[in-house]
C-alpha positions in Angstrom: 32.1 12.3 -115.6 33.2 15.3 -113.6 34.7 15.1 -110.0 32.1 14.4 -107.2 32.0 16.0 -103.9 34.6 15.8 -101.0 33.5 16.0 -97.4 36.3 17.1 -95.1 36.5 17.7 -91.3 36.8 21.2 -89.9 39.8 22.9 -91.3 41.5 23.2 -87.7 42.2 19.5 -88.4 43.8 19.9 -91.8 47.3 18.8 -92.1 47.3 17.5 -88.6 49.1 14.2 -89.4 49.6 11.7 -92.1 46.1 10.4 -91.8 45.0 13.6 -93.7 47.0 12.5 -96.8 45.5 11.0 -99.8 46.7 7.9 -101.6 46.9 9.3 -105.1 49.8 11.2 -106.9 50.4 13.6 -109.6 53.6 14.1 -111.5 56.4 13.6 -108.9 54.4 14.8 -105.8 52.6 12.5 -103.4 49.6 13.0 -101.1 46.8 14.0 -103.4 43.3 12.3 -102.9 43.2 9.7 -105.6 40.0 10.8 -107.4 41.3 14.4 -107.4 44.5 13.4 -108.8 42.9 11.5 -111.5 40.5 14.3 -112.5 43.4 16.8 -112.3 45.4 14.8 -114.9 42.4 14.5 -117.2 41.9 18.5 -117.0 45.7 19.0 -117.8 45.4 16.8 -120.8 42.4 18.9 -122.1 44.2 22.1 -121.3 47.3 21.0 -123.3 44.9 20.3 -126.3 44.2 24.1 -126.3 48.1 24.8 -126.7 48.6 25.4 -123.0 50.9 23.9 -120.5 50.3 24.4 -116.8 53.4 23.6 -114.6 52.4 22.6 -111.1 54.7 23.3 -107.9 54.1 21.6 -104.8 50.9 19.7 -105.5 50.5 17.3 -102.7 49.8 17.1 -98.9 51.1 19.8 -96.7 51.2 19.1 -92.9 50.1 21.9 -90.6 53.5 22.0 -89.0 55.5 22.4 -92.3 52.9 25.2 -93.4 53.3 26.9 -89.9 57.2 26.8 -90.0 57.1 28.2 -93.7 54.8 30.9 -92.5 57.3 31.7 -89.6 60.1 32.1 -92.4 57.9 34.5 -94.4 56.0 32.2 -96.8 52.4 32.0 -95.4 50.9 31.0 -98.7 50.4 27.3 -97.8 49.2 28.1 -94.4 46.5 30.4 -95.8 45.2 27.5 -98.0 45.8 24.6 -95.5 42.1 23.9 -95.6 42.9 22.3 -99.1 46.7 21.5 -99.1 46.1 19.9 -95.6 43.7 17.4 -97.2 45.8 16.7 -100.3 43.0 18.7 -102.3 45.3 21.3 -104.0 47.8 21.6 -106.8 49.9 24.7 -106.8 50.1 26.4 -110.3 53.8 27.5 -110.8 53.7 28.6 -114.5 51.3 28.8 -117.5 53.0 28.4 -120.8 50.9 30.1 -123.6 53.5 30.1 -126.4 51.3 27.7 -128.5 48.0 29.2 -127.6 46.0 30.5 -130.5 42.8 31.8 -128.7 42.1 35.3 -127.3 41.7 34.7 -123.6 43.6 31.8 -122.2 42.5 32.5 -118.7 38.9 32.1 -119.7 39.6 28.9 -121.6 41.5 27.3 -118.6 38.6 28.1 -116.2 36.3 26.7 -118.7 38.1 23.5 -118.9 38.5 23.4 -115.0 34.8 24.0 -114.6 33.9 21.2 -116.8 35.9 18.8 -114.6 34.3 20.3 -111.4 37.7 22.0 -110.5 38.6 25.6 -110.0 41.5 27.9 -109.6 41.7 29.7 -106.2 44.4 31.8 -104.5 45.8 35.4 -104.0 48.8 37.3 -105.2 51.2 34.9 -103.5 49.8 31.7 -104.5 47.5 30.2 -107.2 46.3 26.6 -107.0 43.8 24.1 -108.5 41.2 22.5 -106.2 37.9 20.7 -106.3 34.9 22.9 -106.7 32.8 20.7 -104.5 34.1 20.5 -101.0 31.8 20.4 -97.8 33.1 21.0 -94.5 31.4 18.9 -91.8 31.9 19.1 -88.0 30.9 15.5 -87.8 33.4 14.1 -90.4 36.5 12.5 -88.9 38.3 11.8 -92.2 38.1 12.9 -95.9 35.4 11.0 -97.8 34.4 11.2 -101.5 31.1 10.8 -103.2 31.6 10.2 -107.0 27.7 10.6 -107.6 27.4 14.1 -106.2 27.9 16.8 -108.8 26.5 19.6 -106.9 27.5 21.0 -103.6 25.8 19.5 -100.6 26.5 22.2 -98.2 23.8 23.5 -96.1 23.1 27.1 -94.8 20.6 28.9 -92.8 17.5 29.6 -94.5 17.3 33.1 -92.9 20.6 34.2 -94.0 21.8 35.4 -97.3 24.6 33.7 -99.3 26.5 37.1 -99.1 26.4 37.2 -95.3 27.3 33.5 -95.0 30.2 33.9 -97.3 31.4 37.1 -95.7 31.4 35.8 -92.0 32.8 32.3 -92.9 35.6 34.1 -95.0 36.4 36.5 -92.3 36.1 34.5 -89.2 40.0 34.3 -89.1 42.5 36.0 -91.2 44.5 32.9 -91.6 44.4 29.3 -90.5 47.3 30.2 -88.0 44.9 32.6 -86.3 42.2 29.8 -86.2 44.7 27.4 -84.5 45.6 29.9 -82.0 42.1 30.9 -81.2 41.3 27.2 -80.4 44.3 27.2 -78.2 43.6 30.2 -76.2 41.6 29.6 -73.1 40.5 31.5 -69.9 41.3 35.1 -69.8 43.5 34.8 -72.9 40.5 33.6 -75.0 39.9 36.9 -76.7 43.5 37.7 -77.3 43.2 37.4 -81.1 39.5 38.3 -81.5 38.2 41.2 -83.3 35.4 43.4 -82.2 32.0 42.9 -83.8 32.0 46.6 -84.9 34.8 46.0 -87.4 32.6 43.4 -89.3 29.4 45.5 -89.0 31.1 48.7 -90.2 32.6 46.9 -93.2 29.3 45.5 -94.0 27.5 48.7 -93.8 30.1 50.6 -95.9 30.3 48.1 -98.6 26.4 48.1 -99.0 26.8 51.8 -99.7 25.2 52.8 -96.3 26.0 54.7 -93.2 24.8 53.8 -89.8 24.1 55.4 -86.2 22.5 54.6 -83.0 19.1 55.8 -82.6 17.7 57.8 -79.5 16.5 54.7 -77.9 19.6 52.8 -78.8 18.4 51.0 -81.8 20.9 50.2 -84.8 19.9 52.4 -87.8 21.5 52.1 -91.3 20.4 54.0 -94.4 21.5 55.0 -97.9 22.7 58.7 -97.6 21.3 60.7 -100.4 24.4 62.9 -100.9 23.2 64.5 -104.1 19.5 64.3 -103.9 19.3 61.7 -106.5 16.7 59.4 -104.9 13.2 59.4 -103.6 12.3 62.9 -102.4 14.7 65.2 -104.3 13.5 68.2 -102.4 16.0 69.5 -99.8 15.2 69.0 -96.2 15.8 72.7 -95.5 15.7 75.9 -97.7 18.1 78.3 -96.2 17.3 82.0 -96.7 20.1 84.7 -97.0 18.8 86.3 -93.8 19.5 83.0 -91.9 22.9 82.6 -93.2 25.6 84.3 -91.1 28.8 82.9 -92.8 29.7 80.3 -95.4 33.3 78.9 -96.0 34.0 76.4 -98.8 37.3 74.7 -98.7 38.9 72.9 -101.7 41.6 70.4 -101.2 43.0 67.4 -103.4 43.5 65.3 -100.2 40.4 63.3 -101.4 41.4 63.3 -105.1 41.6 59.7 -106.5 42.2 59.2 -110.3 41.1 55.5 -110.0 39.0 53.4 -107.6 39.0 49.8 -107.5 36.5 47.8 -105.5 36.7 44.1 -106.2 34.2 41.8 -104.6 34.6 38.2 -103.7 33.1 34.9 -105.0 30.4 32.9 -103.0 33.2 31.0 -101.3 34.8 34.2 -100.1 37.8 34.3 -102.4 38.7 37.7 -103.8 38.1 38.4 -107.3 41.4 39.3 -109.2 41.5 42.8 -110.6 41.6 41.6 -114.2 38.2 40.3 -113.8 36.4 42.4 -111.3 33.9 45.1 -112.5 34.5 47.3 -109.8 36.7 49.8 -111.8 36.0 53.5 -112.2 38.4 56.3 -113.1 38.8 59.9 -114.5 38.8 58.2 -118.0 35.6 56.0 -117.5 32.4 55.9 -119.2 29.5 56.0 -116.8 28.0 52.9 -118.4 28.6 49.8 -116.3 28.7 47.5 -119.3 31.8 49.3 -120.5 33.7 48.5 -117.3 34.0 44.8 -118.6 37.4 43.3 -118.8 39.0 43.3 -122.1 42.5 42.1 -123.2 44.4 44.4 -125.6 47.9 44.8 -126.9 47.3 48.2 -128.4 49.4 51.2 -127.3 47.6 53.2 -124.7 47.5 56.9 -124.8 46.0 59.2 -122.1 43.2 61.4 -123.6 43.2 65.2 -123.8 39.3 65.1 -123.9 37.1 65.3 -120.8 35.8 61.8 -120.1 32.2 61.0 -120.3 31.8 60.3 -116.7 33.3 63.7 -115.8 31.1 65.4 -118.3 28.0 64.0 -116.4 29.4 64.4 -112.9 30.9 68.0 -112.6 30.3 71.5 -113.4 32.7 72.7 -116.0 32.5 76.2 -117.2 32.9 77.0 -120.9 36.6 77.3 -121.8 37.8 75.4 -118.8 37.3 71.9 -120.2 41.2 71.5 -120.5 41.6 71.7 -116.8 39.5 68.4 -116.3 41.1 66.3 -119.0 42.8 63.1 -117.9 46.0 64.3 -119.3 45.8 67.6 -117.2 44.7 65.9 -114.1 47.5 63.4 -114.3 49.9 66.3 -114.8 48.6 68.2 -111.8 48.0 65.6 -109.3 49.5 62.4 -110.7 47.8 59.0 -110.8 46.2 58.3 -107.5 44.7 54.7 -107.3 42.4 53.6 -104.3 42.2 49.8 -103.9 39.5 48.1 -101.7 38.4 44.4 -101.4 34.8 44.4 -100.7 34.3 41.1 -98.7 30.5 41.6 -98.3 30.0 42.1 -102.1 29.3 38.7 -103.9 30.7 39.2 -107.4 30.0 36.7 -110.2 33.5 36.1 -111.6 32.8 36.3 -115.3 35.1 35.5 -118.3 36.2 38.5 -120.0 34.0 40.2 -122.5 31.3 37.7 -121.9 30.1 39.7 -118.8 26.7 41.3 -119.4 23.6 42.0 -117.6 21.6 39.0 -118.9 24.3 36.3 -118.3 25.9 37.8 -115.2 23.7 40.3 -113.3 25.7 40.3 -110.0 28.7 41.9 -111.7 27.0 45.4 -111.3 27.3 45.4 -107.6 31.1 46.2 -107.3 31.0 48.7 -110.2 28.1 50.6 -108.2 30.5 50.5 -105.2 33.4 51.9 -107.2 31.2 54.5 -108.8 29.9 55.6 -105.4 33.2 55.8 -103.9 34.6 57.6 -106.9 31.8 60.3 -106.9 32.0 60.6 -103.0 35.9 61.3 -103.0 35.5 63.7 -105.9 32.8 65.5 -104.1 34.9 65.5 -100.8 37.4 67.7 -102.5 34.9 70.5 -101.6 33.7 70.9 -98.0 31.8 73.7 -96.4 31.0 75.0 -93.0 28.1 77.4 -92.2 27.1 79.6 -89.3 23.4 80.1 -89.3 20.6 81.1 -87.0 19.6 78.8 -84.4 17.9 75.7 -86.0 17.5 72.8 -83.6 15.3 70.9 -86.1 18.5 70.4 -88.4 20.4 67.1 -88.0 23.2 65.0 -89.8 22.1 63.1 -92.9 19.8 65.6 -94.4 20.4 68.1 -97.2 20.0 71.9 -97.3 19.7 74.2 -100.1 20.9 77.9 -100.3 18.8 79.2 -103.1 20.5 82.5 -103.7 23.9 80.8 -104.3 22.5 77.9 -106.2 24.2 75.2 -104.0 23.0 72.2 -102.1 24.9 70.6 -99.3 24.8 67.3 -97.3 24.9 67.7 -93.6 27.7 65.9 -91.9 27.5 67.2 -88.4 25.5 69.9 -86.5 26.6 71.9 -83.4 24.1 74.0 -81.5 25.4 76.9 -79.4 23.1 78.3 -76.7 24.1 81.2 -74.7 21.7 83.8 -73.2 24.3 86.6 -73.5 25.9 86.1 -77.0 22.8 84.4 -78.5 21.7 80.9 -80.0 23.4 79.9 -83.1 23.9 76.6 -85.2 27.2 75.5 -86.8 27.0 73.1 -89.7 29.7 70.9 -91.4 28.8 69.9 -94.8 30.1 67.8 -97.7 29.3 67.0 -101.2 28.2 70.5 -102.5 26.4 70.5 -105.7 25.9 73.4 -107.9 27.7 75.9 -110.2 29.2 78.2 -107.6 32.7 76.7 -107.8 34.2 75.0 -111.0 34.6 71.2 -110.5 31.8 70.7 -108.0 29.2 68.0 -108.7 26.8 69.5 -111.3 23.4 70.2 -110.1 21.8 69.6 -113.5 23.0 66.1 -113.8 21.7 64.9 -110.3 
């Protein structure tokens, strides 16, 4: 029978004293909760049957004082995971020996074994550890309790809130347990000393849902999906600009916004970042635009940069006949170098799949980080081209809409508008635009594909 559910007090009490310890043991370390230690031992046996050996490091109870001291000396790994180590519910993974493994994806196999025991692997780049899958935090609890009959999480959540928003705010309430302890200590006029503004959370949530936001004329909060390239709903530009209305147009090209690779990893429902080998949020100048082909695959074959234009750039940009060589991955790397952009999207819940098993039917949520990465890749590519226009006075023009200059065959997204009103020199409007689409300049987003 798989491991049941642990109920633990608030994480601010984790590791407070020896009463937080468990009575179990695993290997030569002490302090694990007994049922967890026994289940972990069984899981290790199953893993070894697959030809794998997991060596554990510090696998027992860690006091808050010890974790804080280690963090002050530069090792904050245990402090960041004190919510498990502080209750004797974590076993650090020190090494995985796969020399006797004959399968194709040992990470997937280990995760499968752990899942069958209601265990899971958590952590980040500094630490990995095995912990129970079913852990409920209760403000009413005064000690760790275990229910062997419960095999599903008994956590409760607000019926009006989405799983994504709950995971996001819980995982971002404090950047570390050390911050949480400090927050509970600060009082009076020092109470806000380590707080963050609400806007930092809101702006992340808006951006990672592919939206932009503003304040309405009456102060209301407005957020919407910007149609940078006229792809959705009404494809007709808001304004058709005639030549007689155009006084000046300047298009500036710069490689400041060029990124060869965009990585947007999501988080699990518990708020843990999905590692780069398993995230679907990967788009590059070598990508195929099909999301299913972004799935993780393990290969030992030699890798060679292509001298052919990738499928994604063929669909995205205007390439004149004879200029194809300028947009091959090999030439772009030679000209600009590899320029990766990494982002952890803490409001995007990503089902962490197991290698090539990712597909729409079994794992539909994996498309979300891919769409975020694709949107960012397209936006940064388009931002290599910016435009400023001086036009006749048009007070009806506002940011967020699109305008079309028919005679030049380009369409632009309005970022900002300035109206100049002078009774001597006249009334004019100056517009700053981004994301020009068309065939006026090679490399711009191709109007025929949007």
